[in-house]
C-alpha positions in Angstrom: 105.2 109.0 113.2 104.8 108.7 109.5 106.2 111.5 107.2 103.8 111.6 104.3 106.0 114.1 102.5 108.8 111.5 102.4 106.7 108.4 101.5 105.7 109.6 98.1 109.3 110.2 97.0 111.0 107.8 94.6 113.4 105.4 96.2 116.3 103.2 95.1 114.0 100.2 94.5 110.9 101.8 93.0 109.5 104.9 91.4 106.2 106.2 92.8 104.5 107.0 89.5 104.8 106.0 85.8 103.2 107.0 82.5 101.5 103.6 82.6 99.6 104.8 85.7 97.8 107.4 83.5 96.8 104.7 81.1 95.2 102.6 83.8 93.6 105.7 85.3 91.8 106.3 82.0 90.5 102.8 81.9 89.4 103.1 85.5 87.2 106.1 84.7 85.7 104.1 81.8 84.9 101.3 84.2 83.4 103.5 86.9 81.5 106.0 84.8 78.2 104.0 84.7 78.1 104.2 88.5 78.7 108.0 88.7 76.1 110.4 90.0 76.2 114.2 89.7 76.5 115.2 93.3 79.5 116.0 95.6 82.7 114.0 95.1 85.6 113.3 97.5 89.1 112.1 96.6 91.1 110.5 99.4 94.8 110.9 98.6 95.7 112.8 95.5 99.5 112.3 94.9 100.5 115.1 92.5 97.0 115.9 91.3 96.9 114.0 88.0 93.9 112.0 89.3 92.4 115.1 90.8 92.4 116.8 87.4 90.6 113.8 85.9 87.9 113.9 88.6 87.6 117.6 88.4 86.7 117.3 84.7 83.8 115.0 85.7 82.6 116.5 89.0 82.0 120.2 89.5 82.0 119.9 93.3 85.2 118.1 94.4 86.9 118.0 97.7 90.3 116.4 98.3 91.7 115.0 101.5 95.5 114.6 101.5 98.0 114.2 104.3 101.2 115.4 102.5 101.4 119.2 102.3 103.8 119.1 99.4 101.4 117.0 97.3 98.6 119.5 98.0 100.8 122.2 96.6 101.5 120.2 93.5 97.9 119.3 93.0 96.6 122.8 93.4 98.6 123.9 90.4 96.9 121.3 88.2 93.2 121.8 89.0 90.6 124.6 89.0 90.3 126.9 92.0 86.9 125.4 92.8 88.5 122.2 94.0 88.8 122.2 97.8 91.7 120.7 99.6 91.9 119.5 103.3 95.3 118.6 104.7 94.6 115.7 107.1 94.7 112.0 107.2 91.6 109.8 106.7 91.9 108.7 110.3 91.6 112.4 111.5 89.3 113.8 108.9 85.9 115.0 110.2 83.5 115.2 107.2 79.7 115.2 106.8 77.7 112.4 105.2 77.2 114.3 101.9 79.3 112.7 99.3 77.7 110.9 96.4 81.1 109.6 95.0 84.1 108.9 97.1 87.4 107.7 95.5 90.0 105.7 97.4 92.4 104.9 94.7 95.7 103.2 95.5 95.5 104.4 99.0 93.9 101.6 101.1 97.1 99.6 101.0 98.9 102.5 102.7 96.6 102.6 105.8 97.6 101.1 109.1 94.0 100.0 109.9 92.1 99.7 106.6 88.9 98.2 108.0 88.6 101.0 110.6 89.3 103.6 107.8 86.7 102.1 105.5 84.2 102.2 108.3 85.0 105.8 108.8 84.7 106.6 105.1 81.3 104.8 105.0 79.9 107.5 107.3 80.8 110.2 104.7 78.6 108.7 102.0 75.2 110.2 101.2 72.3 107.8 101.4 72.7 106.9 97.7 76.5 107.5 97.6 79.1 105.1 96.3 82.7 104.5 97.4 85.1 103.4 94.6 88.0 101.5 96.1 91.0 100.6 93.9 94.2 98.8 95.0 97.2 97.3 93.2 96.7 93.6 92.6 98.9 91.0 94.3 98.0 88.5 91.6 98.7 90.7 88.5 100.4 88.6 85.8 103.5 90.8 86.0 103.8 90.3 89.7 103.4 86.6 89.5 106.2 86.6 86.9 108.4 88.5 89.3 107.8 85.8 91.9 108.8 83.1 89.4 111.9 85.1 88.6 112.9 85.3 92.3 112.5 89.1 92.4 109.6 88.9 95.0 109.1 86.3 97.6 105.4 85.8 97.1 102.4 87.5 95.4 101.2 89.3 98.6 104.7 90.4 99.8 105.4 94.1 100.5 108.7 94.8 98.9 111.3 97.1 100.3 110.5 99.8 97.7 106.7 99.5 98.4 107.3 99.7 102.2 109.4 102.9 101.7 106.3 104.3 99.9 104.1 103.5 102.9 102.5 100.3 101.7 101.2 98.2 104.6 99.8 95.3 102.6 99.3 94.0 99.1 95.7 93.2 98.2 94.1 90.7 95.9 90.4 90.5 95.0 89.5 88.2 98.0 91.4 90.2 100.6 90.0 93.5 99.3 86.5 92.1 99.6 87.2 90.7 103.1 88.1 94.2 104.4 85.3 96.0 102.6 82.7 93.6 104.0 84.2 93.8 107.5 83.7 97.6 107.4 80.0 97.2 106.9 80.0 98.4 103.3 77.9 96.6 100.7 79.7 95.6 97.5 77.7 96.5 94.3 80.4 95.6 91.8 83.8 94.1 91.7 86.5 93.3 89.1 89.9 94.2 87.7 91.3 96.9 85.5 93.7 96.1 82.7 95.4 92.8 82.2 99.0 93.4 83.1 101.7 91.2 81.5 104.6 93.7 82.1 105.9 95.8 85.0 105.2 99.5 85.0 108.6 100.5 83.8 108.5 98.0 81.0 105.1 99.3 79.8 106.6 102.8 79.8 109.5 101.7 77.7 107.3 99.8 75.3 104.9 102.7 74.8 107.7 105.2 74.3 109.3 103.0 71.6 106.0 102.5 69.8 106.0 98.7 70.3 102.8 98.9 72.2 100.0 100.9 70.5 96.4 101.9 71.5 94.9 98.7 70.1 97.2 96.6 72.3 96.2 98.7 75.4 92.5 98.4 74.5 93.0 94.6 74.2 94.6 94.4 77.6 91.6 96.3 79.1 89.2 93.9 77.4 91.2 90.9 78.6 91.2 92.3 82.1 87.4 92.2 82.2 87.6 88.5 81.3 90.5 87.7 83.8 90.2 90.2 86.7 92.5 88.2 88.9 95.4 89.0 86.5 94.9 92.7 86.2 97.0 95.7 87.3 94.4 96.8 89.9 91.3 95.3 91.5 88.3 97.3 92.6 85.1 97.3 94.6 82.2 99.7 94.1 80.4 100.0 97.4 77.4 101.5 99.1 75.6 101.6 102.4 72.5 99.7 101.1 
C-alpha cells in the first residue's frame, strides 16, 4: 500500500518543491494558454495548492483530484471556496466526461500503470476537451550533467530520492509520446518547457543571489522552445480526436 501523505515529504536526498518550480509553472501556463477553453477544468494531483491557485485564476469551474489528505488541507487554504476537491486516486476516481481542460502535471511519473491511467483520464474529457500532460525530463541538460558527474547512473534512472517521492519512471519526449499514444489519446502539440542548465537547488540559489535575473529566465524559456530535448519538463497536449 502506498502512503501518499508520506511520499510528498522531503527526504535526505531530495526536496519535493523548489522556488524554481514556480518559475517553470509560469512558463508552462504561457505555453498552454493558446489551447485553453473556458469550460470545466480538472487538476489531477495538487501538491500544496500552488498550481491549483494558478489554475483557479484562469478557470472559474475547477475540480481537484488528490490522494493525500494532508495536501488537500494545504491546498484548500490557498484557493477560493468554489474549487472542489475529491480525495481519491486517479485509478479509483469515477468522473463524468465533462472536462474541457485536464491537467496532469508532474504526476504521470508517479503512477504504477501510466497507460491505464491515461486511458481512464481520456474518458473524462469532453468531446472537445484537452489533456495537458507534463513530466520531468530525463534528458534535461542538468540531468545529463549529473550523469557525467557520476551522480546519476543514466538519464532515465529513478534515484533514491525520487523513488521515496513515489516516482516510478523518468520520462523523455519519446517515452512520454509512447505512453500517450498507447492510451488512445491523440497528440495535438508536444515540446519542452524551459532550457535547464542547472539543478533546481542551484537555480534557487542563483535567483536568491541575483546572479540570474528575469532576462536570463526568459532566454532559457526561449531556448527551450528551440531545444525541447534539453528542457526541465516535456509535455503533450492531447485530445480524443
